[in-house]
SENULO-441421 format. One record per residue: x, y, z of N, C-alpha, C, O in turn; residue in three letters. Coordinates in steps of 0.1 Angstrom, whole numbers, plus 5000, padded with zeros to 4 digits. Example, Ala and Ser with C-alpha at 12.3 -4.5 7.8 and 13.67 -1.06 7.14 Angstrom:
BEGIN
 n_east n_north n_up ca_east ca_north ca_up c_east c_north c_up o_east o_north o_up resn
   5132    4943 5078    5123     4955  5078   5132    4967 5078   5142    4967 5085  ALA
   5128    4978 5071    5137     4989  5071   5129    5000 5079   5134    5011 5080  SER
END
This chain:
BEGIN
 n_east n_north n_up ca_east ca_north ca_up c_east c_north c_up o_east o_north o_up resn
   5047    5109 5081    5056     5098  5085   5070    5101 5081   5072    5105 5069  UNK
   5080    5099 5089    5094     5101  5086   5101    5088 5085   5099    5079 5093  UNK
   5111    5088 5076    5120     5076  5076   5127    5075 5088   5131    5085 5094  UNK
   5130    5063 5092    5137     5061  5105   5148    5050 5103   5147    5042 5095  UNK
   5158    5052 5111    5169     5042  5110   5180    5046 5121   5178    5056 5128  UNK
   5191    5039 5120    5201     5041  5130   5208    5055 5129   5213    5060 5139  UNK
   5207    5061 5117    5213     5074  5115   5203    5085 5114   5207    5096 5108  UNK
   5191    5084 5119    5181     5094  5117   5185    5108 5121   5183    5117 5114  UNK
   5192    5109 5133    5195     5122  5138   5206    5129 5129   5207    5141 5130  UNK
   5213    5121 5121    5223     5127  5113   5219    5129 5098   5228    5132 5090  UNK
   5206    5127 5095    5202     5128  5081   5199    5142 5077   5194    5150 5084  UNK
   5203    5145 5065    5200     5158  5058   5193    5155 5045   5195    5144 5040  UNK
   5186    5164 5040    5179     5162  5027   5188    5161 5016   5198    5169 5015  UNK
   5186    5152 5006    5193     5151  4994   5185    5153 4982   5190    5152 4971  UNK
   5172    5157 4984    5163     5158  4973   5160    5172 4969   5158    5175 4957  UNK
   5158    5181 4978    5154     5194  4975   5166    5204 4973   5165    5215 4978  UNK
   5176    5199 4966    5187     5208  4964   5187    5214 4950   5197    5220 4945  UNK
   5176    5213 4943    5175     5219  4929   5180    5210 4918   5178    5213 4906  UNK
   5187    5199 4921    5192     5190  4911   5181    5180 4906   5173    5176 4914  UNK
   5181    5178 4893    5171     5168  4888   5174    5154 4892   5185    5149 4892  UNK
   5164    5147 4897    5165     5134  4902   5156    5125 4894   5146    5129 4889  UNK
   5159    5112 4894    5151     5102  4887   5145    5093 4897   5151    5087 4906  UNK
   5132    5091 4896    5124     5083  4904   5118    5071 4896   5116    5073 4884  UNK
   5115    5060 4903    5110     5048  4895   5099    5041 4903   5098    5043 4915  UNK
   5092    5033 4896    5085     5022  4903   5091    5009 4899   5093    5006 4887  UNK
   5095    5001 4909    5101     4988  4906   5090    4977 4908   5083    4977 4918  UNK
   5089    4968 4899    5080     4957  4900   5079    4949 4887   5088    4951 4878  UNK
   5070    4940 4886    5068     4931  4875   5054    4932 4870   5045    4933 4877  UNK
   5052    4932 4856    5039     4934  4850   5033    4947 4854   5021    4948 4859  UNK
   5040    4958 4853    5036     4971  4858   5035    4982 4846   5035    4994 4849  UNK
   5034    4977 4834    5034     4986  4823   5023    4996 4823   5024    5007 4818  UNK
   5012    4993 4830    5000     5001  4830   4999    5009 4843   4989    5015 4847  UNK
   5010    5010 4851    5010     5017  4864   5006    5031 4862   5010    5038 4853  UNK
   4998    5036 4871    4994     5050  4871   5003    5059 4880   5002    5071 4880  UNK
   5013    5053 4886    5022     5060  4895   5030    5071 4887   5031    5082 4893  UNK
   5035    5069 4875    5042     5079  4868   5033    5092 4866   5038    5103 4867  UNK
   5021    5089 4862    5012     5100  4860   5010    5109 4873   5010    5121 4872  UNK
   5008    5102 4884    5006     5109  4897   5018    5117 4900   5016    5129 4903  UNK
   5029    5111 4901    5041     5118  4906   5047    5128 4896   5051    5139 4901  UNK
   5046    5126 4883    5051     5136  4874   5042    5148 4874   5047    5159 4872  UNK
   5029    5146 4876    5020     5157  4877   5024    5166 4889   5023    5178 4889  UNK
   5027    5159 4900    5031     5166  4912   5044    5174 4910   5045    5186 4914  UNK
   5054    5168 4904    5067     5175  4901   5065    5187 4893   5070    5198 4896  UNK
   5057    5186 4882    5054     5197  4873   5047    5208 4881   5051    5220 4879  UNK
   5037    5205 4889    5030     5215  4896   5039    5223 4905   5037    5235 4907  UNK
   5048    5217 4912    5057     5224  4921   5070    5229 4914   5078    5235 4921  UNK
   5071    5227 4901    5082     5233  4894   5095    5225 4897   5106    5231 4896  UNK
   5094    5212 4901    5106     5204  4904   5111    5197 4891   5103    5193 4883  UNK
   5124    5196 4889    5130     5191  4877   5130    5176 4876   5137    5170 4867  UNK
   5124    5169 4885    5125     5154  4886   5116    5147 4876   5107    5153 4870  UNK
   5119    5134 4874    5111     5126  4865   5110    5112 4871   5119    5106 4877  UNK
   5097    5106 4869    5094     5093  4875   5090    5084 4863   5083    5088 4854  UNK
   5096    5072 4863    5093     5062  4852   5092    5048 4858   5095    5045 4869  UNK
   5088    5039 4849    5087     5025  4852   5099    5017 4849   5106    5019 4839  UNK
   5103    5008 4859    5114     4999  4856   5109    4985 4860   5106    4982 4872  UNK
   5107    4977 4850    5102     4963  4852   5113    4953 4853   5122    4953 4845  UNK
   5111    4944 4862    5120     4932  4863   5113    4921 4870   5105    4924 4879  UNK
   5116    4909 4867    5109     4898  4873   5113    4897 4888   5105    4892 4896  UNK
   5125    4900 4891    5130     4900  4905   5138    4912 4908   5140    4921 4899  UNK
   5142    4914 4920    5151     4925  4924   5165    4921 4920   5172    4914 4927  UNK
   5168    4925 4908    5181     4920  4901   5191    4931 4900   5190    4942 4907  UNK
   5202    4929 4893    5213     4938  4891   5208    4951 4885   5214    4962 4888  UNK
   5198    4951 4876    5193     4963  4870   5187    4973 4880   5189    4985 4879  UNK
   5180    4967 4890    5175     4975  4901   5186    4981 4909   5186    4993 4913  UNK
   5195    4973 4913    5206     4978  4921   5214    4989 4914   5218    4998 4920  UNK
   5216    4987 4901    5224     4997  4893   5217    5011 4893   5223    5021 4895  UNK
   5204    5011 4892    5196     5023  4892   5197    5030 4906   5199    5042 4907  UNK
   5196    5022 4916    5196     5028  4930   5210    5033 4933   5211    5042 4942  UNK
   5220    5028 4927    5234     5033  4930   5238    5045 4922   5249    5051 4924  UNK
   5230    5049 4912    5233     5061  4904   5232    5074 4913   5223    5075 4921  UNK
   5240    5084 4911    5240     5096  4919   5227    5104 4917   5224    5112 4925  UNK
   5220    5102 4905    5208     5110  4903   5195    5102 4907   5184    5106 4904  UNK
   5197    5091 4914    5186     5083  4919   5179    5091 4931   5186    5094 4940  UNK
   5166    5094 4929    5159     5102  4939   5151    5094 4949   5148    5098 4960  UNK
   5147    5082 4944    5138     5073  4953   5129    5065 4944   5130    5066 4932  UNK
   5121    5056 4950    5113     5047  4942   5101    5042 4950   5101    5041 4962  UNK
   5091    5038 4942    5080     5030  4947   5083    5016 4944   5090    5013 4935  UNK
   5079    5007 4952    5081     4993  4951   5068    4985 4951   5060    4987 4961  UNK
   5066    4977 4941    5053     4970  4941   5056    4955 4939   5068    4950 4938  UNK
   5045    4947 4937    5047     4932  4936   5056    4929 4924   5055    4935 4914  UNK
   5064    4919 4926    5066     4910  4938   5079    4914 4946   5085    4906 4952  UNK
   5083    4927 4945    5096     4931  4951   5095    4936 4965   5106    4938 4971  UNK
   5083    4938 4971    5082     4944  4984   5090    4937 4995   5094    4943 5004  UNK
   5090    4924 4994    5097     4916  5004   5111    4913 5001   5119    4907 5009  UNK
   5116    4917 4989    5129     4914  4984   5139    4926 4984   5151    4924 4986  UNK
   5133    4938 4983    5142     4949  4981   5151    4953 4993   5161    4960 4991  UNK
   5147    4948 5004    5154     4952  5017   5169    4949 5017   5177    4956 5024  UNK
   5173    4939 5009    5187     4935  5009   5196    4946 5003   5208    4946 5005  UNK
   5190    4956 4996    5198     4966  4989   5197    4979 4997   5203    4989 4993  UNK
   5190    4979 5009    5188     4992  5016   5197    4993 5028   5201    4982 5034  UNK
   5200    5005 5033    5208     5007  5044   5201    5007 5057   5206    5003 5068  UNK
   5188    5010 5057    5180     5011  5069   5165    5010 5066   5162    5011 5054  UNK
   5157    5009 5076    5142     5009  5073   5135    5015 5084   5140    5017 5096  UNK
   5123    5019 5082    5114     5026  5092   5109    5015 5101   5109    5004 5098  UNK
   5104    5020 5113    5097     5010  5122   5086    5003 5116   5083    4992 5119  UNK
   5079    5010 5107    5067     5003  5100   5072    4991 5092   5066    4981 5092  UNK
   5083    4993 5084    5088     4982  5076   5093    4971 5086   5091    4959 5082  UNK
   5099    4975 5097    5104     4964  5106   5092    4956 5111   5093    4944 5114  UNK
   5080    4962 5112    5068     4955  5117   5061    4948 5105   5058    4936 5107  UNK
   5060    4955 5094    5052     4949  5083   5060    4939 5075   5055    4929 5070  UNK
   5073    4942 5074    5082     4933  5066   5082    4936 5052   5087    4928 5044  UNK
   5075    4946 5047    5074     4949  5033   5078    4964 5030   5073    4973 5038  UNK
   5085    4966 5020    5089     4980  5016   5081    4984 5003   5081    4976 4994  UNK
   5075    4995 5004    5069     5000  4991   5074    5014 4987   5070    5019 4977  UNK
   5084    5019 4995    5090     5032  4992   5104    5032 4996   5108    5028 5007  UNK
   5112    5037 4987    5127     5039  4989   5130    5054 4990   5126    5061 4980  UNK
   5136    5059 5000    5139     5073  5002   5154    5074 5003   5161    5067 5009  UNK
   5159    5084 4996    5173     5087  4996   5176    5099 5005   5169    5109 5005  UNK
   5185    5097 5014    5189     5108  5023   5205    5108 5024   5211    5098 5021  UNK
   5210    5120 5028    5224     5121  5030   5227    5123 5045   5220    5129 5052  UNK
   5239    5117 5049    5243     5118  5063   5251    5132 5064   5255    5137 5053  UNK
   5252    5137 5076    5260     5149  5078   5274    5148 5073   5280    5158 5069  UNK
   5279    5136 5072    5293     5134  5068   5294    5133 5053   5305    5130 5047  UNK
   5282    5134 5046    5282     5134  5031   5279    5120 5025   5276    5119 5013  UNK
   5278    5110 5034    5275     5097  5028   5260    5096 5025   5251    5102 5031  UNK
   5257    5089 5014    5243     5087  5009   5238    5074 5014   5244    5063 5014  UNK
   5225    5074 5019    5219     5062  5024   5205    5060 5017   5198    5069 5014  UNK
   5201    5047 5016    5188     5043  5011   5180    5038 5022   5184    5028 5029  UNK
   5168    5044 5024    5159     5040  5035   5147    5034 5030   5141    5039 5020  UNK
   5143    5023 5035    5130     5016  5032   5119    5021 5040   5120    5022 5053  UNK
   5107    5024 5034    5096     5028  5042   5083    5021 5036   5084    5014 5026  UNK
   5072    5024 5042    5059     5018  5037   5048    5028 5039   5045    5032 5050  UNK
   5042    5031 5028    5030     5040  5028   5017    5033 5025   5007    5039 5025  UNK
   5018    5020 5021    5006     5013  5018   4996    5013 5029   4984    5015 5027  UNK
   5001    5011 5041    4992     5011  5053   4985    5024 5055   4973    5024 5059  UNK
   4991    5035 5052    4985     5048  5054   4974    5050 5043   4963    5056 5046  UNK
   4976    5045 5031    4966     5046  5021   4953    5038 5025   4942    5043 5023  UNK
   4956    5026 5030    4944     5018  5035   4937    5024 5047   4925    5025 5047  UNK
   4945    5029 5056    4939     5035  5068   4931    5047 5065   4920    5049 5070  UNK
   4936    5056 5056    4929     5068  5053   4916    5065 5045   4906    5073 5047  UNK
   4916    5055 5037    4903     5051  5031   4893    5047 5041   4881    5051 5041  UNK
   4897    5038 5050    4887     5033  5061   4883    5045 5069   4871    5045 5073  UNK
   4892    5053 5073    4888     5065  5081   4877    5074 5074   4868    5079 5081  UNK
   4879    5075 5061    4869     5084  5054   4855    5078 5053   4846    5085 5050  UNK
   4854    5065 5057    4840     5059  5057   4833    5063 5070   4821    5061 5071  UNK
   4840    5069 5080    4834     5074  5092   4826    5063 5099   4814    5066 5103  UNK
   4832    5052 5101    4825     5041  5109   4828    5043 5124   4839    5045 5128  UNK
   4818    5042 5131    4819     5043  5146   4822    5029 5152   4818    5019 5147  UNK
   4827    5030 5165    4828     5018  5173   4836    5006 5166   4833    4995 5167  UNK
   4847    5010 5159    4855     5000  5152   4862    4991 5162   4865    4979 5159  UNK
   4865    4996 5174    4872     4988  5184   4864    4975 5188   4870    4966 5193  UNK
   4851    4975 5186    4843     4964  5190   4839    4956 5177   4831    4947 5178  UNK
   4846    4958 5166    4843     4951  5153   4854    4943 5149   4865    4943 5155  UNK
   4852    4934 5139    4863     4926  5134   4866    4931 5120   4858    4937 5113  UNK
   4878    4928 5115    4882     4930  5101   4886    4917 5095   4891    4908 5101  UNK
   4885    4917 5082    4889     4905  5074   4899    4910 5063   4897    4920 5056  UNK
   4910    4902 5063    4921     4905  5053   4922    4893 5044   4923    4882 5049  UNK
   4920    4895 5031    4921     4884  5021   4935    4884 5015   4938    4894 5008  UNK
   4943    4874 5018    4956     4873  5013   4966    4874 5024   4963    4876 5036  UNK
   4979    4871 5021    4989     4871  5032   5003    4876 5027   5013    4872 5032  UNK
   5003    4884 5016    5015     4890  5011   5018    4903 5017   5014    4907 5028  UNK
   5026    4911 5010    5031     4924  5015   5019    4934 5017   5019    4941 5027  UNK
   5009    4934 5008    4998     4943  5009   4990    4939 5021   4984    4947 5028  UNK
   4988    4926 5023    4980     4921  5035   4987    4925 5048   4980    4928 5058  UNK
   5000    4924 5048    5007     4929  5060   5005    4943 5063   5003    4947 5075  UNK
   5005    4951 5053    5002     4966  5054   4988    4968 5059   4985    4976 5068  UNK
   4979    4959 5054    4965     4960  5059   4963    4957 5073   4956    4964 5081  UNK
   4970    4947 5078    4970     4943  5092   4975    4955 5101   4970    4958 5112  UNK
   4986    4961 5096    4991     4973  5104   4981    4984 5104   4979    4990 5115  UNK
   4975    4987 5093    4965     4998  5093   4953    4994 5102   4948    5003 5109  UNK
   4948    4982 5101    4937     4978  5109   4940    4979 5124   4932    4984 5132  UNK
   4952    4975 5128    4957     4976  5142   4957    4991 5146   4953    4994 5157  UNK
   4962    5000 5137    4963     5014  5141   4949    5020 5142   4948    5031 5149  UNK
   4939    5014 5137    4925     5019  5138   4918    5015 5151   4907    5018 5154  UNK
   4925    5006 5159    4920     5002  5171   4911    4989 5170   4905    4985 5180  UNK
   4912    4982 5159    4905     4970  5157   4914    4959 5163   4926    4958 5160  UNK
   4908    4950 5171    4917     4940  5178   4915    4926 5172   4924    4917 5175  UNK
   4904    4923 5165    4901     4910  5160   4902    4910 5145   4895    4917 5139  UNK
   4910    4901 5139    4912     4901  5125   4911    4886 5120   4917    4877 5125  UNK
   4904    4885 5109    4902     4872  5102   4911    4872 5090   4911    4882 5082  UNK
   4920    4862 5088    4928     4861  5077   4923    4850 5068   4921    4839 5073  UNK
   4921    4853 5055    4917     4843  5046   4928    4841 5035   4931    4850 5028  UNK
   4933    4829 5035    4944     4826  5026   4945    4811 5023   4943    4803 5032  UNK
   4947    4807 5011    4947     4793  5007   4958    4785 5014   4956    4774 5018  UNK
   4969    4792 5016    4981     4785  5023   4981    4790 5037   4985    4801 5040  UNK
   4977    4781 5046    4975     4784  5060   4988    4788 5066   4989    4797 5075  UNK
   4999    4781 5063    5012     4784  5069   5017    4798 5066   5023    4804 5074  UNK
   5014    4803 5054    5018     4816  5050   5010    4826 5058   5015    4837 5063  UNK
   4997    4824 5060    4989     4833  5068   4993    4833 5083   4994    4844 5089  UNK
   4997    4822 5088    5002     4821  5102   5015    4828 5104   5018    4834 5114  UNK
   5024    4827 5093    5036     4834  5094   5034    4849 5095   5041    4856 5102  UNK
   5024    4854 5087    5021     4868  5088   5015    4872 5101   5019    4882 5107  UNK
   5006    4864 5106    4999     4868  5119   5009    4868 5130   5007    4875 5140  UNK
   5020    4861 5129    5030     4861  5140   5037    4874 5141   5042    4877 5152  UNK
   5036    4883 5131    5042     4896  5131   5033    4906 5139   5037    4917 5142  UNK
   5021    4902 5142    5011     4911  5148   5005    4904 5161   4993    4901 5161  UNK
   5014    4902 5171    5009     4895  5183   4998    4902 5191   4991    4896 5199  UNK
   4997    4915 5188    4987     4923  5196   4973    4920 5190   4963    4923 5197  UNK
   4972    4915 5178    4959     4912  5172   4955    4898 5176   4963    4889 5176  UNK
   4942    4896 5178    4936     4883  5179   4932    4879 5165   4923    4884 5159  UNK
   4939    4869 5160    4937     4865  5146   4931    4851 5145   4934    4842 5153  UNK
   4923    4849 5135    4917     4836  5131   4920    4834 5116   4917    4843 5108  UNK
   4925    4822 5113    4928     4819  5099   4919    4809 5093   4916    4799 5099  UNK
   4914    4813 5081    4905     4804  5073   4911    4802 5059   4918    4811 5054  UNK
   4907    4791 5053    4913     4788  5040   4904    4793 5029   4908    4793 5017  UNK
   4892    4798 5032    4882     4803  5022   4873    4813 5028   4871    4814 5040  UNK
   4867    4821 5019    4857     4831  5023   4844    4824 5029   4838    4829 5038  UNK
   4841    4812 5023    4830     4805  5028   4831    4801 5043   4822    4802 5051  UNK
   4843    4796 5046    4846     4793  5060   4846    4805 5069   4841    4805 5080  UNK
   4851    4817 5064    4851     4829  5071   4837    4834 5075   4835    4840 5085  UNK
   4827    4831 5066    4814     4835  5069   4808    4828 5081   4798    4833 5087  UNK
   4814    4817 5086    4810     4811  5098   4816    4816 5110   4814    4811 5121  UNK
   4824    4827 5109    4831     4833  5121   4821    4837 5131   4811    4843 5128  UNK
   4823    4833 5144    4814     4835  5155   4817    4847 5164   4811    4850 5174  UNK
   4827    4855 5160    4831     4866  5168   4824    4879 5164   4813    4879 5160  UNK
   4830    4891 5167    4824     4904  5164   4820    4905 5149   4826    4898 5141  UNK
   4811    4914 5146    4807     4916  5132   4819    4921 5124   4827    4929 5128  UNK
   4820    4916 5112    4830     4921  5102   4825    4934 5096   4815    4934 5089  UNK
   4833    4944 5099    4829     4958  5093   4840    4964 5085   4837    4974 5079  UNK
   4851    4957 5084    4862     4962  5075   4867    4949 5067   4870    4939 5073  UNK
   4868    4951 5054    4873     4940  5046   4884    4946 5037   4881    4956 5030  UNK
   4896    4940 5037    4906     4945  5028   4910    4933 5019   4916    4923 5024  UNK
   4908    4934 5006    4911     4924  4996   4925    4926 4990   4927    4936 4983  UNK
   4934    4917 4993    4948     4919  4988   4952    4907 4979   4964    4903 4980  UNK
   4943    4903 4970    4946     4893  4961   4943    4898 4947   4934    4906 4946  UNK
   4949    4892 4936    4945     4896  4923   4930    4894 4920   4924    4884 4924  UNK
   4924    4904 4914    4909     4904  4912   4905    4892 4904   4894    4887 4905  UNK
   4914    4888 4894    4911     4877  4886   4909    4864 4893   4903    4855 4888  UNK
   4915    4863 4905    4914     4851  4913   4900    4850 4920   4897    4840 4926  UNK
   4892    4860 4920    4880     4861  4928   4869    4867 4921   4866    4879 4923  UNK
   4862    4860 4912    4851     4865  4905   4839    4866 4914   4838    4861 4925  UNK
   4829    4873 4909    4817     4876  4917   4810    4863 4923   4805    4863 4934  UNK
   4810    4853 4914    4803     4840  4918   4810    4833 4930   4804    4824 4936  UNK
   4823    4836 4932    4830     4830  4942   4830    4837 4956   4836    4832 4965  UNK
   4822    4848 4957    4821     4855  4969   4808    4853 4976   4797    4855 4970  UNK
   4808    4847 4988    4795     4844  4995   4787    4857 4998   4793    4866 5003  UNK
   4775    4858 4994    4767     4870  4997   4766    4873 5012   4766    4885 5015  UNK
   4767    4863 5020    4766     4865  5034   4778    4872 5040   4778    4876 5052  UNK
   4789    4874 5032    4801     4880  5037   4798    4894 5042   4805    4899 5052  UNK
   4788    4901 5037    4785     4915  5040   4772    4916 5049   4768    4927 5051  UNK
   4767    4905 5053    4754     4905  5061   4756    4908 5076   4747    4911 5083  UNK
   4769    4907 5080    4771     4908  5095   4769    4922 5101   4766    4923 5113  UNK
   4769    4932 5092    4768     4946  5097   4761    4954 5086   4764    4952 5074  UNK
   4753    4964 5091    4746     4973  5081   4756    4983 5075   4754    4988 5064  UNK
   4767    4986 5082    4777     4995  5077   4791    4989 5078   4794    4980 5086  UNK
   4799    4993 5068    4812     4987  5068   4820    4994 5057   4815    5003 5050  UNK
   4833    4990 5055    4842     4995  5045   4849    4984 5038   4855    4975 5045  UNK
   4848    4983 5025    4856     4974  5017   4867    4982 5010   4865    4992 5003  UNK
   4879    4977 5012    4891     4983  5005   4896    4972 4995   4901    4962 4999  UNK
   4894    4975 4982    4899     4965  4972   4912    4970 4967   4913    4981 4960  UNK
   4923    4963 4970    4936     4967  4966   4939    4966 4951   4948    4974 4946  UNK
   4933    4957 4944    4934     4956  4930   4928    4968 4923   4917    4972 4927  UNK
   4934    4974 4913    4927     4984  4905   4925    4981 4891   4922    4990 4883  UNK
   4926    4968 4887    4921     4963  4875   4915    4949 4877   4921    4941 4883  UNK
   4902    4947 4872    4894     4957  4866   4889    4968 4875   4891    4967 4887  UNK
   4883    4978 4870    4879     4990  4878   4868    4986 4888   4867    4991 4899  UNK
   4860    4976 4884    4849     4970  4893   4852    4956 4894   4850    4948 4885  UNK
   4856    4951 4906    4859     4937  4908   4847    4930 4913   4837    4936 4917  UNK
   4848    4917 4914    4837     4908  4919   4834    4912 4933   4822    4913 4937  UNK
   4844    4914 4941    4841     4918  4955   4834    4931 4956   4825    4932 4964  UNK
   4837    4941 4948    4830     4953  4948   4816    4952 4943   4807    4959 4948  UNK
   4814    4943 4933    4800     4941  4928   4791    4936 4940   4779    4940 4941  UNK
   4796    4926 4947    4788     4921  4958   4786    4931 4969   4775    4933 4974  UNK
   4796    4939 4973    4795     4949  4983   4786    4960 4979   4779    4965 4988  UNK
   4785    4963 4967    4776     4974  4962   4761    4971 4964   4753    4981 4964  UNK
   4758    4959 4967    4744     4956  4970   4740    4959 4984   4728    4957 4988  UNK
   4749    4963 4992    4747     4966  5006   4749    4981 5008   4761    4986 5008  UNK
   4738    4989 5009    4739     5003  5008   4748    5010 5019   4753    5020 5017  UNK
   4749    5003 5031    4757     5009  5042   4772    5007 5041   4779    5011 5049  UNK
   4776    4999 5031    4790     4996  5029   4797    5006 5020   4792    5008 5008  UNK
   4808    5013 5024    4816     5021  5016   4826    5013 5008   4832    5004 5014  UNK
   4828    5016 4996    4837     5009  4987   4849    5017 4983   4847    5028 4977  UNK
   4861    5013 4985    4873     5020  4981   4881    5011 4971   4883    4999 4974  UNK
   4885    5017 4960    4892     5009  4950   4907    5010 4952   4912    5017 4960  UNK
   4913    5001 4944    4928     5002  4944   4933    5015 4940   4944    5019 4945  UNK
   4926    5022 4932    4930     5036  4928   4930    5045 4939   4938    5054 4941  UNK
   4919    5044 4948    4918     5052  4960   4930    5050 4969   4936    5060 4974  UNK
   4934    5038 4971    4946     5035  4980   4958    5040 4973   4967    5046 4980  UNK
   4960    5037 4960    4972     5042  4953   4973    5057 4954   4984    5062 4957  UNK
   4963    5064 4953    4963     5079  4953   4968    5083 4967   4977    5092 4968  UNK
   4961    5078 4977    4964     5083  4991   4978    5079 4995   4985    5087 5002  UNK
   4983    5067 4992    4996     5063  4996   5007    5071 4988   5018    5073 4993  UNK
   5004    5074 4975    5013     5081  4967   5016    5095 4972   5027    5100 4971  UNK
   5006    5102 4978    5008     5115  4984   5018    5114 4995   5027    5123 4996  UNK
   5017    5104 5003    5027     5102  5014   5041    5100 5008   5051    5105 5013  UNK
   5042    5092 4997    5055     5090  4991   5061    5103 4986   5073    5106 4988  UNK
   5053    5110 4979    5057     5123  4973   5063    5132 4984   5073    5139 4982  UNK
   5056    5133 4995    5061     5142  5006   5074    5137 5013   5082    5144 5017  UNK
   5075    5124 5013    5088     5118  5018   5099    5122 5009   5110    5125 5014  UNK
   5097    5120 4996    5108     5123  4987   5112    5138 4986   5123    5141 4986  UNK
   5101    5146 4985    5104     5160  4982   5104    5169 4995   5109    5180 4994  UNK
   5099    5164 5006    5098     5172  5018   5089    5185 5016   5092    5195 5022  UNK
   5080    5183 5007    5070     5194  5003   5056    5188 5003   5054    5177 5000  UNK
   5046    5197 5007    5032     5192  5006   5029    5188 4992   5031    5195 4982  UNK
   5022    5176 4991    5018     5171  4978   5007    5179 4972   4997    5182 4980  UNK
   5007    5183 4960    4995     5190  4954   4984    5180 4950   4983    5175 4939  UNK
   4976    5176 4961    4967     5165  4960   4957    5166 4948   4955    5157 4940  UNK
   4951    5178 4946    4941     5180  4936   4947    5177 4922   4941    5170 4914  UNK
   4958    5183 4919    4965     5182  4906   4969    5167 4903   4966    5162 4893  UNK
   4975    5161 4913    4979     5147  4912   4967    5138 4910   4967    5129 4901  UNK
   4957    5139 4918    4945     5131  4917   4938    5133 4904   4933    5123 4898  UNK
   4936    5145 4899    4930     5147  4887   4937    5141 4875   4931    5136 4866  UNK
   4951    5142 4876    4959     5136  4865   4957    5121 4865   4956    5115 4854  UNK
   4957    5115 4876    4955     5100  4877   4942    5096 4871   4941    5087 4863  UNK
   4931    5103 4875    4918     5099  4870   4916    5102 4855   4910    5094 4848  UNK
   4923    5112 4850    4922     5115  4836   4929    5104 4828   4925    5099 4818  UNK
   4941    5099 4833    4948     5089  4827   4940    5076 4827   4940    5068 4817  UNK
   4934    5073 4839    4927     5060  4840   4915    5060 4831   4911    5049 4826  UNK
   4909    5072 4828    4897     5072  4820   4900    5074 4805   4891    5074 4796  UNK
   4913    5074 4802    4918     5076  4788   4918    5090 4783   4919    5092 4771  UNK
   4917    5100 4791    4916     5114  4787   4930    5120 4787   4931    5132 4784  UNK
   4940    5113 4792    4954     5119  4793   4964    5110 4785   4975    5113 4785  UNK
END
């Protein structure tokens, strides 16, 4: 995926010039993020002088703007709750961002006239899509998908689902108006909004074979998940966007259904991070090294 904007034809690389750049993850309550481990492992493996670190703030504030304006700023990951706010500081955005309305990646590029621009992109949807694709589910076009939540990650999930050829999507969110605001961004999808998973289990359309959970795992313990949620199809894919705890209530229920593939938030993080790395460096990501470093860190071995 390439960044896109009004000046795309005039863009030149500003990252692979041999100069050390600083990369960040912007968000709130992200002290335990695995992103620095992933990206710094990739930089080291390719012999790049860059460094990736955490920058926490409750909002997209002056501290974030100041970092992005520094000449050594190389790019950033953007996570909750900044994905819908960061756009005000960017010069342009990709078609995916225009559709999804959420930025999870900032890319720095230079114009041919020497001006520097900040571009917003989104790789979350690719992480979700690649997880679902790896489940090798057939006939998805005749199946339904369920998205739990209506924030930035849920928008990326809808985009991924649409790209897989699924036409019918169930949205579960406590605030119906927020869910309807999100579905308005995807007029090509046939959407049904429910306020709870219990209500969604009564859905009368195609079998639900893809579920993407985009809410904090603490909000949804095992006892709050209807067992019937996974009964509609013998095969399916659950993508759990949260990666703490390592086994969520939704994953526990899905694991009782042998035909369902389960993908964790770490799986999505890993796959979308590779896309970010390649956007920033314009070099193939060293997948094995980056993935091994992330898993070692998560298991306490790094």
